[in-house]
Legacy VTK file of the C-alpha trace (Angstrom):
# vtk DataFile Version 3.0
C-alpha trace
ASCII
DATASET POLYDATA
POINTS 383 float
0.914 -8.526 18.314
-1.192 -6.927 20.604
-1.127 -9.680 23.938
-3.689 -12.324 24.063
-5.636 -13.221 27.182
-8.630 -15.580 27.561
-11.394 -12.486 26.337
-8.975 -12.520 23.246
-11.030 -13.794 19.907
-9.901 -16.170 17.744
-8.704 -15.027 14.093
-11.076 -14.874 11.924
-10.570 -17.003 9.294
-10.320 -15.252 5.625
-8.709 -15.706 2.247
-6.409 -14.342 -0.098
-9.032 -13.550 -2.660
-11.372 -11.232 -0.228
-7.876 -9.432 1.155
-7.056 -8.125 -2.109
-10.016 -7.565 -3.778
-10.811 -5.262 -0.389
-7.369 -3.737 -1.345
-8.357 -2.904 -4.445
-11.335 -1.204 -3.616
-9.644 0.204 -0.934
-6.723 2.062 -3.687
-9.568 2.974 -5.869
-7.996 0.605 -8.421
-11.720 -0.523 -9.740
-13.512 2.761 -9.486
-12.018 6.241 -9.298
-11.847 8.320 -6.637
-14.153 11.281 -6.157
-13.221 12.830 -2.755
-10.412 14.838 -4.160
-6.777 14.936 -3.916
-6.187 15.103 0.145
-8.794 12.316 0.997
-7.235 9.453 -1.112
-3.635 10.642 -0.044
-4.528 10.241 3.441
-6.643 6.654 2.976
-3.119 5.279 1.488
-1.128 6.408 4.009
1.222 8.883 1.826
2.253 8.234 -1.702
5.986 7.125 -2.387
7.441 9.744 -3.523
11.016 8.768 -4.535
10.166 9.273 -8.538
7.932 12.423 -9.005
6.169 11.244 -11.911
5.794 7.691 -10.268
3.394 9.629 -7.609
1.822 11.581 -9.991
0.480 8.861 -12.187
-0.700 6.756 -8.769
-3.024 9.664 -8.342
-3.899 10.213 -12.110
-4.550 6.130 -12.139
-6.736 6.282 -8.804
-9.132 9.432 -10.178
-9.813 8.034 -13.389
-7.731 10.966 -14.651
-9.162 13.608 -12.858
-6.509 14.619 -11.119
-3.471 15.335 -13.020
0.686 16.144 -12.428
-0.401 19.679 -12.616
-3.217 19.247 -9.743
-0.302 17.582 -7.666
2.400 20.209 -8.179
-0.505 22.796 -7.426
-0.837 20.992 -4.143
2.359 21.349 -2.909
3.830 24.822 -4.330
0.372 26.753 -4.634
-2.121 25.304 -2.053
0.299 23.442 -0.023
-2.037 21.339 0.907
-0.125 18.682 0.245
3.582 18.186 1.664
6.723 15.896 0.229
8.791 15.032 2.876
10.932 12.270 4.141
8.409 9.785 6.193
8.180 6.280 7.040
10.893 4.204 5.882
12.724 7.120 5.448
12.337 7.399 2.163
10.136 10.258 0.072
6.161 10.662 0.100
3.182 13.232 -0.566
1.584 13.547 2.931
-1.861 15.289 3.104
-0.334 18.767 5.317
-2.838 18.668 7.995
-1.669 15.173 8.523
2.111 16.069 8.815
1.725 16.772 12.944
0.422 13.513 13.694
3.340 12.024 10.918
6.185 14.327 12.647
4.566 13.455 15.964
5.404 9.004 14.957
8.126 9.547 13.115
9.821 11.262 16.092
10.107 8.558 18.008
12.571 6.516 15.838
15.702 6.424 16.596
18.225 6.734 13.968
21.593 4.612 14.997
25.139 5.895 14.023
27.462 3.627 14.588
31.115 3.721 13.805
30.535 2.392 10.171
28.217 4.280 9.311
30.087 7.601 10.356
33.165 5.600 8.206
30.545 5.565 4.918
28.892 8.747 5.098
32.312 10.554 5.878
31.024 12.602 8.949
32.247 12.601 12.303
29.329 13.095 15.283
30.792 16.372 15.604
29.944 17.331 11.893
26.375 15.675 12.519
25.599 17.774 15.971
26.519 20.875 13.865
24.251 19.589 10.978
21.205 19.195 13.329
21.738 22.487 15.272
21.844 24.516 12.507
19.423 23.735 9.586
16.690 24.284 11.351
18.642 27.959 12.277
18.993 28.284 8.396
15.553 27.328 7.317
12.501 29.511 6.803
9.112 29.395 5.289
10.866 30.795 1.450
12.408 28.058 -0.043
15.882 27.237 0.137
18.128 25.328 -2.343
20.002 22.778 -1.705
23.206 23.614 -2.639
22.332 26.953 -0.646
21.179 25.444 2.443
24.442 23.559 2.281
27.096 26.390 1.774
25.413 28.057 4.654
25.236 25.515 7.174
29.241 24.509 6.014
29.710 28.080 6.947
28.381 28.675 9.939
29.803 25.110 11.236
33.516 26.193 9.831
33.340 23.246 8.250
33.956 23.386 4.334
33.279 19.155 4.027
30.421 19.323 5.786
28.957 20.946 2.102
29.662 17.863 0.127
27.733 15.509 2.499
24.857 17.455 2.506
24.660 17.778 -1.042
24.428 13.815 -1.184
21.727 12.528 -3.323
19.946 10.556 0.006
20.065 13.260 1.961
20.894 10.547 4.946
21.949 13.705 7.575
18.904 14.885 6.716
16.527 12.254 7.739
16.154 12.952 10.523
15.251 17.049 10.590
12.264 15.899 8.310
11.263 12.903 11.103
10.880 15.510 13.634
8.902 17.806 11.176
12.219 20.564 11.165
12.430 20.121 7.221
10.646 19.195 4.160
10.656 19.568 0.845
9.442 22.639 -1.034
8.629 23.357 -5.042
11.770 22.740 -6.871
14.035 26.254 -8.159
14.723 24.519 -11.652
16.421 21.645 -11.562
17.125 22.052 -7.708
15.583 21.104 -4.945
14.597 22.619 -1.926
13.501 22.993 1.777
11.873 24.860 3.834
10.572 24.703 7.657
7.526 22.853 7.703
6.026 25.304 10.543
6.997 28.200 8.702
5.299 27.116 5.642
2.230 25.208 6.481
1.353 27.192 10.007
2.867 26.306 12.974
1.386 22.937 14.856
0.652 22.028 18.101
2.903 18.881 18.735
0.176 15.660 19.305
1.048 12.720 21.829
3.580 10.383 20.091
2.694 7.625 21.362
-1.276 8.424 20.391
0.414 9.437 16.881
1.628 6.666 16.219
-1.727 4.485 16.668
-3.406 6.948 14.573
-0.235 6.225 11.436
-0.649 2.443 12.643
-4.744 2.190 12.063
-4.950 4.205 8.978
-2.577 1.596 7.615
-4.341 -1.457 8.520
-7.375 -0.316 7.609
-5.936 0.230 3.876
-3.460 -2.507 3.656
-4.420 -4.942 6.525
-3.741 -7.280 7.537
-0.325 -7.399 8.905
1.384 -8.826 11.663
4.393 -6.868 13.772
7.415 -7.670 11.236
5.591 -6.024 8.206
3.864 -3.016 10.064
7.953 -2.296 11.165
9.463 -2.943 7.659
6.653 -0.147 6.383
7.334 2.016 9.001
10.689 1.961 9.885
9.406 2.901 13.236
11.153 0.647 16.417
9.897 -2.538 17.543
8.936 -1.698 20.982
7.207 1.711 19.898
4.936 -0.768 17.085
4.553 -2.955 19.817
3.093 -0.583 22.597
0.708 0.825 20.125
-0.600 -2.797 18.484
-1.121 -2.705 22.318
-3.267 0.009 22.845
-5.052 -0.917 19.840
-5.782 -3.751 20.996
-9.868 -3.370 21.633
-10.341 -1.919 18.058
-8.349 -4.598 16.064
-9.178 -8.025 14.171
-6.994 -10.879 13.846
-7.551 -12.247 10.868
-6.623 -15.723 9.765
-5.937 -15.630 5.954
-4.853 -19.127 4.624
-2.313 -19.729 7.457
-1.137 -15.879 7.291
-2.208 -13.906 10.731
-2.325 -10.104 10.756
-4.626 -7.021 12.395
-6.204 -5.044 10.510
-9.672 -2.479 11.817
-12.652 -3.842 13.015
-14.039 -1.433 9.776
-11.608 -3.124 7.935
-11.861 -6.360 8.229
-15.893 -6.479 7.836
-14.742 -4.608 3.958
-12.984 -7.878 3.723
-15.304 -10.317 4.584
-18.014 -8.169 2.317
-15.201 -7.905 -0.322
-16.060 -9.729 -4.017
-13.352 -9.803 -6.681
-13.789 -8.657 -9.921
-11.287 -9.621 -11.667
-9.555 -5.935 -12.244
-6.905 -5.184 -15.093
-4.932 -2.453 -14.300
-1.491 -1.944 -14.602
0.670 -0.260 -11.985
3.028 2.211 -12.383
6.871 2.168 -10.504
6.933 2.309 -6.959
2.580 2.238 -6.677
1.588 2.034 -2.844
-0.591 -0.797 -3.220
2.374 -3.063 -4.348
5.201 -0.743 -1.815
3.220 -0.875 1.064
2.709 -4.582 1.261
6.501 -5.431 0.047
6.986 -8.128 3.339
3.635 -9.736 1.690
4.501 -9.827 -2.059
4.893 -13.984 -2.011
0.968 -13.823 -1.895
0.294 -11.360 -4.449
2.879 -12.703 -7.160
2.041 -16.846 -8.698
5.292 -17.743 -7.816
8.335 -16.959 -5.584
10.801 -16.346 -8.643
8.694 -13.895 -9.980
9.121 -11.593 -6.759
12.528 -10.416 -8.173
11.086 -8.803 -11.363
8.351 -7.107 -8.975
11.276 -6.094 -6.677
14.502 -5.469 -7.787
17.783 -4.471 -6.825
18.886 -0.957 -5.464
14.827 -0.703 -3.961
13.844 -0.526 -7.306
10.085 -1.255 -8.039
8.701 -2.369 -10.888
5.584 -1.438 -12.603
3.481 -3.968 -12.631
0.431 -5.510 -14.223
-2.373 -6.352 -11.894
-5.492 -8.846 -12.488
-7.768 -9.235 -9.382
-5.631 -8.073 -6.791
-2.318 -10.467 -7.920
0.559 -9.688 -9.581
0.347 -11.162 -12.785
3.385 -9.616 -14.392
5.842 -6.282 -15.426
5.426 -3.660 -17.893
7.849 -1.168 -19.287
7.116 2.380 -21.146
9.459 4.886 -23.142
8.401 7.615 -25.207
10.298 7.776 -28.523
9.858 9.348 -31.610
6.463 10.669 -30.996
5.407 7.859 -29.665
4.274 5.520 -26.175
5.927 2.102 -26.670
4.793 -0.262 -23.658
6.015 -3.510 -23.336
3.810 -6.124 -20.991
5.727 -9.030 -19.752
3.436 -12.038 -18.069
4.334 -14.450 -15.744
2.622 -17.081 -17.331
-0.339 -16.958 -20.031
-3.135 -15.153 -19.679
-6.450 -15.086 -20.878
-7.730 -13.538 -24.115
-9.735 -11.335 -21.641
-6.649 -10.494 -19.710
-4.384 -9.206 -22.250
-7.527 -7.588 -24.014
-8.101 -5.369 -20.748
-4.664 -5.184 -20.181
-4.038 -3.898 -23.737
-7.132 -0.785 -22.835
-5.227 -0.302 -19.891
-1.956 0.515 -22.034
-4.207 2.532 -24.176
-5.001 4.746 -21.205
-1.074 5.131 -20.745
-0.970 6.400 -23.679
-3.670 9.130 -23.320
-2.075 10.171 -19.981
0.998 10.522 -22.208
-0.357 12.603 -24.853
0.948 10.196 -28.046
0.010 7.200 -29.515
0.642 3.579 -28.281
3.115 0.685 -29.639
1.983 -2.549 -27.329
4.085 -5.266 -27.275
4.232 -8.629 -25.303
7.645 -9.936 -24.245
LINES 1 384
383 0 1 2 3 4 5 6 7 8 9 10 11 12 13 14 15 16 17 18 19 20 21 22 23 24 25 26 27 28 29 30 31 32 33 34 35 36 37 38 39 40 41 42 43 44 45 46 47 48 49 50 51 52 53 54 55 56 57 58 59 60 61 62 63 64 65 66 67 68 69 70 71 72 73 74 75 76 77 78 79 80 81 82 83 84 85 86 87 88 89 90 91 92 93 94 95 96 97 98 99 100 101 102 103 104 105 106 107 108 109 110 111 112 113 114 115 116 117 118 119 120 121 122 123 124 125 126 127 128 129 130 131 132 133 134 135 136 137 138 139 140 141 142 143 144 145 146 147 148 149 150 151 152 153 154 155 156 157 158 159 160 161 162 163 164 165 166 167 168 169 170 171 172 173 174 175 176 177 178 179 180 181 182 183 184 185 186 187 188 189 190 191 192 193 194 195 196 197 198 199 200 201 202 203 204 205 206 207 208 209 210 211 212 213 214 215 216 217 218 219 220 221 222 223 224 225 226 227 228 229 230 231 232 233 234 235 236 237 238 239 240 241 242 243 244 245 246 247 248 249 250 251 252 253 254 255 256 257 258 259 260 261 262 263 264 265 266 267 268 269 270 271 272 273 274 275 276 277 278 279 280 281 282 283 284 285 286 287 288 289 290 291 292 293 294 295 296 297 298 299 300 301 302 303 304 305 306 307 308 309 310 311 312 313 314 315 316 317 318 319 320 321 322 323 324 325 326 327 328 329 330 331 332 333 334 335 336 337 338 339 340 341 342 343 344 345 346 347 348 349 350 351 352 353 354 355 356 357 358 359 360 361 362 363 364 365 366 367 368 369 370 371 372 373 374 375 376 377 378 379 380 381 382
């Protein structure tokens, strides 16, 4: 956190009810966003896109159905106003294309430690990685290249046939540092194959922003929507090195307000803190898709969103899987699952406890909206 001085104001008291009410509003989970796809993605600090369908659903939900999957795909492949790349925590995100220079300047500060165990696990050598990082930028252009073609080209140029299998690995461990530095991004899919591009050729070249300023900009935007957050939470969300995060917080000290939320202290922008003070819980009930930004962005605060610690495991599951959740007044009060079968959408909602009749009715109404999204009649069950 920014260093304390005699002039530092004491933490401002706040409640989780108001913090969550602010986040619900900032995420457009109460009132649809009307200013377009790109501004929405920017306010959310990107949208988690390990599952493309989840990212598309998160956007559809927040725009009241005005922006659908086809709009997201067109923004990526045709308009090029969005870009898909490995971003915070090395996970796939949709980002505004215009913001990629800032994002890569910030993410490029991240170190990627590779102990011997890392090389053993991935079955590569330091020489292999050096070859990959040197050759991939030479192969990529503004024309999308399938992963298979990229792997074959790198292996051939390096004279190391074993590299082909490493580059076909589903997790992309060898390619993530290149994405962080802005040397690689995803292109539009080619059938069932993913493709990669040189983002400077795909989107247009740019001047690299100052990395320290870029980190400040990224953290400021996050705190405005997801705050308050402390240093540990910012490091977890971004996966940036702790000294880099601490330096950015120190530089931002004059812009930030420390909140004490029922014993949890964290930082927020002044505008965000003012929004928290003004926020009034409205009891909005929503079914959020899996990997929704509202949940993914604050996983270290999950205990403040669920009724009891035992429920955390139902939300944040093994292998990094984040469940679809039932939200009521900003709090997670259950999970849900869906399945298309026999031309019908089957939704099963599992509450964490007894729900008021009005809450159940609102959840059922939201389930009907998801059935409309799927274009199928609804079969709703409670488990």
